[in-house]
C-alpha positions in Angstrom: 96.6 74.9 90.7 94.1 76.8 88.5 91.2 74.9 90.0 92.4 75.7 93.6 92.8 79.3 92.7 89.4 79.4 91.1 87.9 77.8 94.2 89.5 80.3 96.5 88.3 83.2 94.3 84.8 81.8 94.2 84.7 81.4 98.0 86.0 85.0 98.3 83.2 86.2 96.1 80.5 84.4 98.1 81.9 85.8 101.3 81.9 89.2 99.8 78.3 88.8 98.6 77.1 87.5 102.0 78.9 90.4 103.8 77.3 92.9 101.5 73.8 91.4 101.8 73.8 90.9 105.5 75.7 94.0 106.6 74.8 96.4 103.8 71.8 98.7 104.1 68.8 98.8 101.8 69.5 102.5 100.9 70.9 103.3 97.5 72.3 106.8 97.0 73.2 108.4 93.7 76.2 110.8 93.9 77.6 113.1 91.4 80.9 114.9 91.9 80.9 114.0 95.6 77.4 115.4 96.2 74.4 113.2 96.9 71.7 113.7 94.3 69.1 111.1 95.2 68.6 108.6 98.0 66.4 105.6 97.2 65.1 103.5 100.1 62.4 101.1 100.7 61.5 98.2 98.4 62.8 99.8 95.3 66.1 100.4 97.0 66.3 96.7 97.9 65.6 95.7 94.3 68.3 98.1 93.1 70.7 96.8 95.8 70.1 93.2 94.9 70.6 94.0 91.2 73.9 95.8 92.0 75.1 92.8 94.0 74.3 90.5 91.1 76.1 92.8 88.7 79.1 93.0 91.2 79.2 89.2 91.4 79.3 88.8 87.7 82.0 91.5 87.3 84.1 89.9 90.1 83.7 86.4 88.6 84.9 87.7 85.2 87.8 89.5 86.8 88.7 86.3 88.7 88.7 84.2 85.6 90.9 86.8 83.8 93.3 87.0 86.7 93.6 83.2 86.9 94.7 83.0 83.3 96.9 86.1 83.3 98.7 85.3 86.6 99.5 81.8 85.5 101.8 83.1 82.8 103.0 86.1 84.8 103.7 83.7 87.8 106.1 81.7 85.7 108.0 84.8 84.7 108.1 86.1 88.3 109.3 82.6 89.5 112.0 82.6 86.9 113.1 86.1 87.9 113.2 85.0 91.6 115.3 82.0 90.8 117.8 84.2 88.8 118.0 86.7 91.7 118.5 83.9 94.1 121.4 82.5 92.0 123.0 85.9 91.8 122.7 86.4 95.6 124.2 82.9 96.2 127.0 83.7 93.9 127.7 87.0 95.7 127.4 85.4 99.2 129.3 82.2 98.5 132.8 83.6 99.0 131.7 85.0 102.4 130.2 81.7 103.4 133.2 79.6 102.4 134.7 79.6 106.0 131.3 78.1 107.2 131.1 75.7 104.3 134.5 74.1 104.8 133.7 72.7 108.3 130.2 71.6 107.1 131.9 69.8 104.2 134.2 68.0 106.6 131.3 66.9 108.8 129.3 65.8 105.7 132.2 63.6 104.5 132.7 62.1 108.0 128.9 61.3 108.2 128.9 59.8 104.8 131.9 57.5 105.7 130.2 56.4 108.9 126.9 55.7 107.1 128.7 53.8 104.4 130.4 51.6 107.0 127.2 51.0 109.0 125.0 50.1 106.1 127.5 47.7 104.4 
């Protein structure tokens, strides 16, 4: 499970990197308080852009590893909570489903008797 999740996150990161490299521009702009201070383009902009992509890849990889370990424990808690909620909902809905369950029980008993006679 963890390996599959790690593989999915790694594929996602490589797709993101390819998207950013092929569709992103070579311009890097520095903004402060919503106003553009400097715009760097040309070869130096490409170098800064590649460095930012490498840094983004490392940050995403670290976040993916952290989430894989954190969500494994949290996932068990969420799954237990969903099971508890499901049991409560079944307990609430069971009296209303009783008119439906009685004919289904009769059909189940009939099928089990027929199967027992056929396979003896």
